[in-house]
N, C-alpha and C positions, 0 to 999 in steps of 0.2 A: 484396283484394290488400294493403290497409291493415291489416286483421286478421291475415293470415299474418305481415306484418312484425312486428306488434306480440307474436306469440306467439315468433319467434326472438329479439327485442330481450330479452324477457323472459327466455327461456331462458338466454341468454349471459349475462346480469346475475345470475341465481340460480347459474350456473356458477362465475362469477367469483368471487361470493361464497362459494362452498363452498371453491373452491381457495385463496381467501385463508385461511379458517378453518383448511382441514387444514394449510396450511403453518405458521401460528402456531400449533396445537397440537401438530403431531408434527415440527417442524423441530428441537428440542432432542434428540427421541430419536435421531436419526442420530448427532449429535454424542455424546451419551452412549455409545452403542454404540462410536463409533470410539475413543473415551476409554479405555473399558474393555479393548478388543482391543489398544490401544497399551500400556496398563500390562501386561496380562498377557504379551505377547512379550517387552517390555523385561525384565519379571522374571525369564522364561526364558533371556535372552541375560545379563543383567547380575544374576548370583545376589548378588552382594557389596553391591549398590546398596540404600539405603533407600527405600520407597516414595513419600516426598514428594519424593525428587530425580527420581525416575522420573514422576511426576504433572506437575511442573513441565515437565521435557523434553517429554512427550507434549503436553501443552496448548500449547508453542511450535510444536511441530511441525504440529499441526492448524492452527492458526491461520495459520501460515504458509502450509500448503498452501490453506485457504479463501480466502486474500487473493489468491491467482493468478489 
């Protein structure tokens, strides 16, 4: 009985560690993809805007949506 509980606790501990590592490793990947998609979409909509203004706009919008 105790041996069975140790295996479950060990499995959960390893699973939490792996989830934490994957979150820290790949968390920015999603943010980068969102940023690139926003830049591409904004460039198609606003052809006369320069890229730096678009990057600033996208960064503000993405951070605003993340803080919700």
